[in-house]
C-alpha positions, 0 to 999 in steps of 0.5 A: 500500500502507498500511504500518506501520514500527516501530523502537526504537533504542539510545536506549531512548526507546520505539517509533517507529510510522509509518503510511505510504502507500507507492507505487512510482514508474516511476523506481524510487523510492517516493512516501511519505505519512506518515499518522500517527506516534507514539512510544510510551514503554516501560512502566517495568518493561519499560524497567528490564528492558531496561536490566538485560539490555543491555550493559554488563550481562550478560543471561541467556538467560531474560531475552532470551527473556522480553524477546522476548515482552514486546517483541513485545506492546509492538510489537503495541500500538504498531502497533495504536495507530498503525493506528487504524481504517486497513486495514494491508497489511503491517508492517515491524518492525526490533525492538530490537537486544539485541546487536551485533558487526558486525565478527563479523557477529553481531547480534540483534534481538528483539520477536516478529513473530508477536505483531504479526501477530496483533494487526494481522492483517497480514503482518509483515516482520522480522529485517532484519539477519541476511541481510546478516550471513549474507553476511559483512556487518556487518548495518548500516547498512541505511537507506542504500539508503532514504536514496538513494531519499529524498535522493540527487541526481545533481547535488548532494552530500548527506549523511543523518545520523541522530542516534539513540543512535548516529550514522550517516551516508549519504554521497551524492556527485554521481551516486549516484542513478544509481550506488548503488555511489558511496554510503558509509555507516557509524556514526560513533560515539555521538550521544545515547547517552553523553549520555543515560546521563550525565544519567540517572546524574547525576540518578538517573533523574529526567532521561533526556536533556539537554533541548535541550542545556541542561546542555551549553550551560551547561558547558565542554568539557574538552579533555583528557577529550575527547582521551581519548574521541576516542582510541578506535580506532573513530574512526580505523577505516576503514569498513565499520564499525558499533557500538552500546551495547556500546562507546558506552553506559554502557561508555564512561562506565565506561572514563573514570569517574574523569575524567568524575566529576571534572567537573560535570554541565554540563562532562561534558555539554558534553564528551560533546556535543563528542565527538558533534559532532566525530566526526560532523563528522570522518566527513563530512570523511573522505568529502569532503562537508563542503561539501554539504547535510546532512540530520539526523534522529533525536532529536538534532535536538531538541538545539539545542546539539548542532546549533550545535556541528555547524554550528560544525565544518562551516561550509561545509555547509548543515545542515538537518533532513530536514523540508526534504525533506518527511520528518519527522526523528523518523519517518525511521527508521520510514519507512525500515523500511516501505520495506525491508519493501516491498523484502522483499515484492518480493524485491529485493536492495537492501542496499549490499554496499560499505557493510556489507562483505557479499560481495553484495547480498541480500534483507533480512528474514523474513516472518511471513505473513498472507494473503500470496498476495493481498498479493503479487498486489496488490503485483505489480499495483501495481508494474506501474502 
């Protein structure tokens, strides 16, 4: 099957679009061939309106409805762009999370799937989180089932860490390929989100991130402020747990505004980078895999200072990007949703209930159909081979 995986994360840096050939294997995994990958930046007015509607701001129903339509058009354009002249069997779109309260099983992703369907002329799988929430889960994280397929090994201890706006990890101890119930996964806290927001505020929007950790590398972590940041009860909360912009975006900076504003941009960036490094490292230690192989993905892999601080806090681990396993670290999340879309169309319950806190594993995703019967027939034949 030729699929497109679409993802827009909490960093608001655009839409990740992956064109991928996906084929099931007799062992129950998938062979993936990334044909093309692009990150399509949001148009300036769309990004502005997204930021105005997202926490800590209070958006209106009209704003959300309008953004749902506009994001659908943007996702459709990104899908058509990455497809080129390739025939696409289906699209799997995560959309963009406009609100998330995992503890209450409330989450909402927007980006009109039918606009994508009509642009690409292919079935679209979407709304991947609602089924888990309906089963009492947090609706996140969902990628761990794909992390198992891509990275788990019965004879090795491995951790997949995605450093997006939020940091999430999938802990795969020995034996977790054969027994997925051994897997633990949760959001550890902020990755790039708070750092990006700091840089955007301090530079008046002229810079969107701490490129390669330049500011943080030139600064000095303020241990007192770091201690105040780490005092957030989320970090000591036991999984299942998930979080988002509502807690660790601009709201985090606002809660400690007086103390952070007293620091230079360099020292503030160094302090927030240490917050990410320390809480990710603590999370890995908490699952007992700080001597294993750690595979990093997401935008944070391009921040050399953040990676150096992670390595300093995890001296006994082998820290690599997912490229070591043949997976583009920038494309990994979009690839993961392409796989989840395949599972939706197969009707397989692949969510990990112990990860999300749901009552049971469920089939994830809704379907916007386009010539669905022949697609399912081809898929059934492919799975028999």
